[in-house]
C-alpha atoms as an extended CHARMM CRD file, in Angstrom:
* protein
*
       188  EXT
         1         1  MET       CA              0.0000000000        0.0000000000        0.0000000000  PROA      1               0.0000000000
         2         2  THR       CA              1.5100000000        3.3210000000       -1.0840000000  PROA      2               0.0000000000
         3         3  LEU       CA              1.0820000000        6.2400000000        1.2790000000  PROA      3               0.0000000000
         4         4  THR       CA              0.4420000000        9.7920000000        0.1840000000  PROA      4               0.0000000000
         5         5  GLY       CA              2.1790000000       12.8740000000        1.5550000000  PROA      5               0.0000000000
         6         6  ALA       CA             -0.8620000000       13.7770000000        3.6600000000  PROA      6               0.0000000000
         7         7  SER       CA             -0.9930000000       10.3300000000        5.2740000000  PROA      7               0.0000000000
         8         8  ILE       CA              2.7440000000       10.4390000000        6.0600000000  PROA      8               0.0000000000
         9         9  PHE       CA              2.2640000000       13.8540000000        7.6580000000  PROA      9               0.0000000000
        10        10  ARG       CA             -0.6690000000       12.5180000000        9.6840000000  PROA      10              0.0000000000
        11        11  LEU       CA              1.3710000000        9.5240000000       10.8610000000  PROA      11              0.0000000000
        12        12  ALA       CA              4.2220000000       11.7940000000       11.9210000000  PROA      12              0.0000000000
        13        13  LEU       CA              1.7860000000       14.0260000000       13.7790000000  PROA      13              0.0000000000
        14        14  ILE       CA              0.2010000000       11.0390000000       15.5430000000  PROA      14              0.0000000000
        15        15  GLY       CA              3.6480000000        9.8010000000       16.5600000000  PROA      15              0.0000000000
        16        16  LEU       CA              4.8420000000       13.1590000000       17.8580000000  PROA      16              0.0000000000
        17        17  LEU       CA              1.6810000000       14.0880000000       19.7440000000  PROA      17              0.0000000000
        18        18  GLY       CA              1.1000000000       10.5340000000       20.9690000000  PROA      18              0.0000000000
        19        19  GLY       CA              4.6540000000       10.2900000000       22.2660000000  PROA      19              0.0000000000
        20        20  ILE       CA              4.4150000000       13.6290000000       24.0550000000  PROA      20              0.0000000000
        21        21  VAL       CA              1.0440000000       12.7550000000       25.6140000000  PROA      21              0.0000000000
        22        22  GLN       CA              2.3510000000        9.3360000000       26.6880000000  PROA      22              0.0000000000
        23        23  LEU       CA              5.5460000000       10.6590000000       28.2280000000  PROA      23              0.0000000000
        24        24  GLY       CA              4.0960000000       13.8320000000       29.7010000000  PROA      24              0.0000000000
        25        25  ALA       CA              0.6740000000       12.8790000000       30.9730000000  PROA      25              0.0000000000
        26        26  VAL       CA             -0.4630000000        9.2690000000       30.6460000000  PROA      26              0.0000000000
        27        27  SER       CA              2.6050000000        7.7150000000       32.2610000000  PROA      27              0.0000000000
        28        28  GLN       CA              2.0740000000        9.8590000000       35.3670000000  PROA      28              0.0000000000
        29        29  PHE       CA             -1.2630000000        8.2510000000       36.2940000000  PROA      29              0.0000000000
        30        30  THR       CA             -1.5550000000        4.6990000000       37.5560000000  PROA      30              0.0000000000
        31        31  ILE       CA             -4.5660000000        2.4290000000       37.3610000000  PROA      31              0.0000000000
        32        32  PHE       CA             -4.3950000000       -0.9850000000       39.0680000000  PROA      32              0.0000000000
        33        33  GLY       CA             -0.9490000000        0.1150000000       40.2570000000  PROA      33              0.0000000000
        34        34  VAL       CA              0.5360000000        0.3850000000       36.7300000000  PROA      34              0.0000000000
        35        35  PRO       CA              0.6350000000        3.2600000000       34.2270000000  PROA      35              0.0000000000
        36        36  ALA       CA             -1.0290000000        2.8530000000       30.8470000000  PROA      36              0.0000000000
        37        37  ASP       CA              1.2600000000        2.5530000000       27.8320000000  PROA      37              0.0000000000
        38        38  LEU       CA             -0.2710000000        4.0920000000       24.7300000000  PROA      38              0.0000000000
        39        39  SER       CA              2.8520000000        3.7110000000       22.5770000000  PROA      39              0.0000000000
        40        40  PRO       CA              2.3270000000        0.0590000000       21.5380000000  PROA      40              0.0000000000
        41        41  LEU       CA             -1.3300000000        0.8140000000       20.8680000000  PROA      41              0.0000000000
        42        42  LEU       CA             -0.4220000000        3.7190000000       18.5870000000  PROA      42              0.0000000000
        43        43  VAL       CA              2.1060000000        1.5890000000       16.7300000000  PROA      43              0.0000000000
        44        44  ALA       CA             -0.3410000000       -1.3120000000       16.3480000000  PROA      44              0.0000000000
        45        45  ALA       CA             -3.0890000000        1.0360000000       15.1490000000  PROA      45              0.0000000000
        46        46  ALA       CA             -0.8030000000        2.7150000000       12.6210000000  PROA      46              0.0000000000
        47        47  GLY       CA              0.3000000000       -0.6680000000       11.2810000000  PROA      47              0.0000000000
        48        48  PHE       CA             -3.2460000000       -2.0310000000       11.2770000000  PROA      48              0.0000000000
        49        49  TYR       CA             -4.6470000000        0.8260000000        9.2110000000  PROA      49              0.0000000000
        50        50  SER       CA             -1.7190000000        1.7580000000        6.9680000000  PROA      50              0.0000000000
        51        51  GLY       CA              0.0690000000       -1.5270000000        6.3040000000  PROA      51              0.0000000000
        52        52  SER       CA              3.1370000000       -3.4130000000        7.3910000000  PROA      52              0.0000000000
        53        53  VAL       CA              5.8710000000       -1.1910000000        5.9350000000  PROA      53              0.0000000000
        54        54  ALA       CA              4.3030000000        2.0070000000        7.2250000000  PROA      54              0.0000000000
        55        55  GLY       CA              3.6440000000        0.3320000000       10.5940000000  PROA      55              0.0000000000
        56        56  ALA       CA              7.2510000000       -0.8080000000       10.9060000000  PROA      56              0.0000000000
        57        57  THR       CA              8.5480000000        2.6400000000        9.9640000000  PROA      57              0.0000000000
        58        58  PHE       CA              6.1560000000        4.3110000000       12.3930000000  PROA      58              0.0000000000
        59        59  GLY       CA              7.1540000000        1.8740000000       15.1370000000  PROA      59              0.0000000000
        60        60  PHE       CA             10.8430000000        2.4890000000       14.5880000000  PROA      60              0.0000000000
        61        61  SER       CA             10.3560000000        6.2640000000       14.6320000000  PROA      61              0.0000000000
        62        62  LEU       CA              8.1740000000        6.2980000000       17.7460000000  PROA      62              0.0000000000
        63        63  GLY       CA             10.5180000000        3.8800000000       19.5060000000  PROA      63              0.0000000000
        64        64  LEU       CA             13.5050000000        6.0830000000       18.7220000000  PROA      64              0.0000000000
        65        65  PHE       CA             11.5970000000        9.1160000000       20.0060000000  PROA      65              0.0000000000
        66        66  VAL       CA             10.7830000000        7.2910000000       23.2600000000  PROA      66              0.0000000000
        67        67  ASP       CA             14.3860000000        6.0780000000       23.6650000000  PROA      67              0.0000000000
        68        68  ILE       CA             15.8060000000        9.5560000000       23.1410000000  PROA      68              0.0000000000
        69        69  SER       CA             13.2440000000       11.1960000000       25.4170000000  PROA      69              0.0000000000
        70        70  LEU       CA             13.8180000000        8.7740000000       28.3060000000  PROA      70              0.0000000000
        71        71  PHE       CA             17.6230000000        8.5430000000       27.8320000000  PROA      71              0.0000000000
        72        72  GLN       CA             17.4230000000        4.7640000000       27.3920000000  PROA      72              0.0000000000
        73        73  THR       CA             19.6120000000        2.4520000000       25.3430000000  PROA      73              0.0000000000
        74        74  LEU       CA             19.0040000000        3.5800000000       21.7700000000  PROA      74              0.0000000000
        75        75  GLY       CA             17.2900000000        1.0830000000       19.5420000000  PROA      75              0.0000000000
        76        76  VAL       CA             15.7300000000       -1.2920000000       22.0740000000  PROA      76              0.0000000000
        77        77  THR       CA             12.2550000000        0.2320000000       21.9690000000  PROA      77              0.0000000000
        78        78  SER       CA             12.6590000000        0.8840000000       18.2400000000  PROA      78              0.0000000000
        79        79  LEU       CA             13.3610000000       -2.7780000000       17.5630000000  PROA      79              0.0000000000
        80        80  VAL       CA             10.3770000000       -3.9420000000       19.5790000000  PROA      80              0.0000000000
        81        81  PHE       CA              7.9880000000       -1.3590000000       18.1090000000  PROA      81              0.0000000000
        82        82  THR       CA              9.1660000000       -2.1800000000       14.5890000000  PROA      82              0.0000000000
        83        83  ALA       CA              8.0730000000       -5.7820000000       15.1350000000  PROA      83              0.0000000000
        84        84  VAL       CA              4.7270000000       -4.6630000000       16.6010000000  PROA      84              0.0000000000
        85        85  GLY       CA              3.9690000000       -2.2990000000       13.7000000000  PROA      85              0.0000000000
        86        86  TYR       CA              4.9940000000       -4.8150000000       11.0660000000  PROA      86              0.0000000000
        87        87  GLY       CA              2.9730000000       -7.6030000000       12.6920000000  PROA      87              0.0000000000
        88        88  ALA       CA             -0.1760000000       -5.4800000000       12.9800000000  PROA      88              0.0000000000
        89        89  GLY       CA              0.1610000000       -4.4500000000        9.3470000000  PROA      89              0.0000000000
        90        90  ARG       CA              0.6040000000       -8.0310000000        8.1780000000  PROA      90              0.0000000000
        91        91  ILE       CA             -2.5150000000       -9.0760000000       10.0540000000  PROA      91              0.0000000000
        92        92  ARG       CA             -4.4800000000       -6.4750000000        8.1400000000  PROA      92              0.0000000000
        93        93  GLU       CA             -2.8940000000       -7.3800000000        4.8030000000  PROA      93              0.0000000000
        94        94  LEU       CA             -3.3220000000      -11.1400000000        5.1210000000  PROA      94              0.0000000000
        95        95  ARG       CA             -6.6070000000      -11.5390000000        6.9570000000  PROA      95              0.0000000000
        96        96  ASP       CA             -8.4790000000       -8.2360000000        6.5320000000  PROA      96              0.0000000000
        97        97  PRO       CA            -10.3590000000       -8.6550000000        9.8050000000  PROA      97              0.0000000000
        98        98  ALA       CA            -13.8470000000       -7.2680000000        9.5270000000  PROA      98              0.0000000000
        99        99  HSD       CA            -14.9480000000       -7.8450000000       13.1090000000  PROA      99              0.0000000000
       100       100  GLY       CA            -15.4550000000       -4.7150000000       15.1900000000  PROA      100             0.0000000000
       101       101  LEU       CA            -13.4080000000       -6.0720000000       18.0830000000  PROA      101             0.0000000000
       102       102  ALA       CA            -10.3520000000       -6.9630000000       15.9960000000  PROA      102             0.0000000000
       103       103  PRO       CA             -8.5490000000       -3.8040000000       17.1940000000  PROA      103             0.0000000000
       104       104  VAL       CA             -8.9170000000       -5.0080000000       20.7910000000  PROA      104             0.0000000000
       105       105  ALA       CA             -7.1670000000       -8.2920000000       19.9970000000  PROA      105             0.0000000000
       106       106  VAL       CA             -4.4870000000       -6.5810000000       17.9120000000  PROA      106             0.0000000000
       107       107  GLY       CA             -3.9280000000       -3.9790000000       20.6430000000  PROA      107             0.0000000000
       108       108  ALA       CA             -3.6240000000       -6.6280000000       23.3620000000  PROA      108             0.0000000000
       109       109  ALA       CA             -1.2370000000       -8.7110000000       21.2700000000  PROA      109             0.0000000000
       110       110  GLY       CA              0.8160000000       -5.6520000000       20.3320000000  PROA      110             0.0000000000
       111       111  THR       CA              1.1100000000       -4.5960000000       23.9600000000  PROA      111             0.0000000000
       112       112  ALA       CA              2.0750000000       -8.1210000000       25.0460000000  PROA      112             0.0000000000
       113       113  ILE       CA              4.7410000000       -8.3880000000       22.3490000000  PROA      113             0.0000000000
       114       114  ALA       CA              6.0890000000       -4.9220000000       23.1980000000  PROA      114             0.0000000000
       115       115  LEU       CA              6.3050000000       -5.4780000000       26.9590000000  PROA      115             0.0000000000
       116       116  ILE       CA              7.6810000000       -9.0110000000       26.8330000000  PROA      116             0.0000000000
       117       117  GLY       CA             10.0790000000       -8.1280000000       24.0110000000  PROA      117             0.0000000000
       118       118  PHE       CA             11.3550000000       -5.0540000000       25.8370000000  PROA      118             0.0000000000
       119       119  ALA       CA             11.8690000000       -7.0120000000       29.0690000000  PROA      119             0.0000000000
       120       120  LEU       CA             13.6400000000       -9.8130000000       27.1850000000  PROA      120             0.0000000000
       121       121  LEU       CA             15.9410000000       -7.4310000000       25.3060000000  PROA      121             0.0000000000
       122       122  GLN       CA             16.8030000000       -5.5650000000       28.5020000000  PROA      122             0.0000000000
       123       123  PHE       CA             17.6240000000       -8.8890000000       30.1680000000  PROA      123             0.0000000000
       124       124  LEU       CA             19.7910000000       -9.9750000000       27.2180000000  PROA      124             0.0000000000
       125       125  LEU       CA             21.6400000000       -6.6510000000       27.2230000000  PROA      125             0.0000000000
       126       126  GLY       CA             22.5580000000       -7.1730000000       30.8570000000  PROA      126             0.0000000000
       127       127  VAL       CA             20.5240000000       -4.4210000000       32.4700000000  PROA      127             0.0000000000
       128       128  GLU       CA             20.4380000000       -5.0970000000       36.1810000000  PROA      128             0.0000000000
       129       129  ALA       CA             16.7770000000       -5.3550000000       37.1230000000  PROA      129             0.0000000000
       130       130  PRO       CA             15.1090000000       -7.6950000000       39.5600000000  PROA      130             0.0000000000
       131       131  VAL       CA             13.1560000000      -10.4350000000       37.8100000000  PROA      131             0.0000000000
       132       132  SER       CA             10.3160000000      -11.5260000000       40.0410000000  PROA      132             0.0000000000
       133       133  LEU       CA              6.6050000000      -12.1250000000       40.1330000000  PROA      133             0.0000000000
       134       134  LEU       CA              6.1680000000       -8.3720000000       40.5060000000  PROA      134             0.0000000000
       135       135  LEU       CA              7.4360000000       -7.8920000000       36.9400000000  PROA      135             0.0000000000
       136       136  LEU       CA              5.0140000000      -10.5400000000       35.6610000000  PROA      136             0.0000000000
       137       137  ARG       CA              2.1520000000       -8.8640000000       37.5680000000  PROA      137             0.0000000000
       138       138  GLN       CA              3.0510000000       -5.4790000000       36.0850000000  PROA      138             0.0000000000
       139       139  ILE       CA              3.1950000000       -6.8790000000       32.5440000000  PROA      139             0.0000000000
       140       140  LEU       CA             -0.1680000000       -8.6360000000       32.8910000000  PROA      140             0.0000000000
       141       141  LEU       CA             -1.8930000000       -5.5890000000       34.3850000000  PROA      141             0.0000000000
       142       142  THR       CA             -0.4770000000       -3.3060000000       31.6910000000  PROA      142             0.0000000000
       143       143  ILE       CA             -1.7510000000       -5.6850000000       29.0050000000  PROA      143             0.0000000000
       144       144  LEU       CA             -5.1830000000       -5.6670000000       30.6600000000  PROA      144             0.0000000000
       145       145  LEU       CA             -5.2410000000       -1.8790000000       30.9130000000  PROA      145             0.0000000000
       146       146  ASP       CA             -4.1030000000       -1.4160000000       27.3110000000  PROA      146             0.0000000000
       147       147  THR       CA             -6.7280000000       -3.9120000000       26.1640000000  PROA      147             0.0000000000
       148       148  LEU       CA             -9.3670000000       -1.6780000000       27.7290000000  PROA      148             0.0000000000
       149       149  LEU       CA             -7.8640000000        1.3860000000       26.0260000000  PROA      149             0.0000000000
       150       150  ALA       CA             -7.3710000000       -0.2680000000       22.6270000000  PROA      150             0.0000000000
       151       151  LEU       CA            -10.7810000000        0.4740000000       21.1410000000  PROA      151             0.0000000000
       152       152  PRO       CA            -10.7200000000        4.2720000000       21.7430000000  PROA      152             0.0000000000
       153       153  VAL       CA             -7.0850000000        4.5790000000       20.6010000000  PROA      153             0.0000000000
       154       154  PHE       CA             -7.7320000000        2.5790000000       17.4170000000  PROA      154             0.0000000000
       155       155  ALA       CA            -10.9050000000        4.5980000000       16.7350000000  PROA      155             0.0000000000
       156       156  LEU       CA             -8.9940000000        7.8740000000       17.0770000000  PROA      156             0.0000000000
       157       157  VAL       CA             -6.1630000000        6.7330000000       14.8060000000  PROA      157             0.0000000000
       158       158  ARG       CA             -8.6750000000        5.3860000000       12.2830000000  PROA      158             0.0000000000
       159       159  ARG       CA            -10.5570000000        8.6770000000       12.2690000000  PROA      159             0.0000000000
       160       160  ILE       CA             -7.3390000000       10.6130000000       11.6590000000  PROA      160             0.0000000000
       161       161  LEU       CA             -5.8400000000        8.3010000000        9.0120000000  PROA      161             0.0000000000
       162       162  LEU       CA             -8.6540000000        6.6910000000        7.0360000000  PROA      162             0.0000000000
       163       163  PRO       CA             -9.6240000000        9.6320000000        4.7680000000  PROA      163             0.0000000000
       164       164  TYR       CA             -5.9880000000       10.0090000000        3.6650000000  PROA      164             0.0000000000
       165       165  LEU       CA             -5.1180000000        6.3750000000        3.0270000000  PROA      165             0.0000000000
       166       166  PRO       CA             -5.4440000000        4.9460000000       -0.4840000000  PROA      166             0.0000000000
       167       167  GLU       CA             -8.5020000000        2.8280000000       -1.0680000000  PROA      167             0.0000000000
       168       168  ASP       CA             -8.0050000000       -0.8440000000       -0.4620000000  PROA      168             0.0000000000
       169       169  PRO       CA             -9.4160000000       -2.7850000000       -3.4330000000  PROA      169             0.0000000000
       170       170  ARG       CA            -10.7300000000       -5.4930000000       -1.1040000000  PROA      170             0.0000000000
       171       171  ARG       CA            -12.9940000000       -2.9590000000        0.6270000000  PROA      171             0.0000000000
       172       172  ARG       CA            -14.8910000000       -1.9770000000       -2.5130000000  PROA      172             0.0000000000
       173       173  ARG       CA            -18.5070000000       -2.9460000000       -2.4550000000  PROA      173             0.0000000000
       174       174  ARG       CA            -19.8200000000       -5.1740000000       -5.1350000000  PROA      174             0.0000000000
       175       175  ARG       CA            -22.5770000000       -3.7540000000       -7.2360000000  PROA      175             0.0000000000
       176       176  ALA       CA            -25.9220000000       -5.4220000000       -6.8740000000  PROA      176             0.0000000000
       177       177  TYR       CA            -27.2980000000       -7.1520000000       -9.9070000000  PROA      177             0.0000000000
       178       178  THR       CA            -30.2150000000       -5.3920000000      -11.5720000000  PROA      178             0.0000000000
       179       179  THR       CA            -31.8320000000       -8.6650000000      -12.5750000000  PROA      179             0.0000000000
       180       180  GLY       CA            -33.7790000000       -9.0480000000       -9.3820000000  PROA      180             0.0000000000
       181       181  GLY       CA            -30.8490000000      -10.4860000000       -7.4480000000  PROA      181             0.0000000000
       182       182  LEU       CA            -30.2090000000      -13.4320000000       -9.7670000000  PROA      182             0.0000000000
       183       183  SER       CA            -26.7820000000      -14.0090000000      -11.1690000000  PROA      183             0.0000000000
       184       184  PRO       CA            -26.3940000000      -13.5350000000      -14.9390000000  PROA      184             0.0000000000
       185       185  ILE       CA            -24.9200000000      -17.0220000000      -15.1120000000  PROA      185             0.0000000000
       186       186  SER       CA            -28.0850000000      -18.6580000000      -13.7670000000  PROA      186             0.0000000000
       187       187  ARG       CA            -30.3160000000      -17.1060000000      -16.4740000000  PROA      187             0.0000000000
       188       188  ALA       CA            -28.9360000000      -19.3290000000      -19.2080000000  PROA      188             0.0000000000
């Protein structure tokens, strides 16, 4: 799927504003004892609606922005978000899910992949952090919280992006037959 200049601008705007809102406001509030993480939801939504290549690029860019803003090891979040964006885009390209709750499942899976992947990469890089049941509890509660937030985040991203994305040929409606609903083949 080829993106236009307006859709690239919209994706960049979503990434910049979403990253600032996540780092400045959302991460300061805790629900169930954990802060919400909108970043994997934004990446999954961008990949889901604009395709795998755009999702991977968006994930890399947002991950780099988060890494630079938090003074973390550069590239760890980018690598994880690239996989999340690419995976969400491939789901859309291969399956074209039509169910209204598909964004909830994609958002939950994207958050799970992001959190587990980030924890695994930090462990492999040798970052000293205690691995305990508290980490598992925090990951599970963040996945639950992001699952609850997935539908509004996906709806917002869809509303911003959909008018500027090229039309997907699989979404075109078929024209109804004017022969009273019968197929032209069956009239023979």
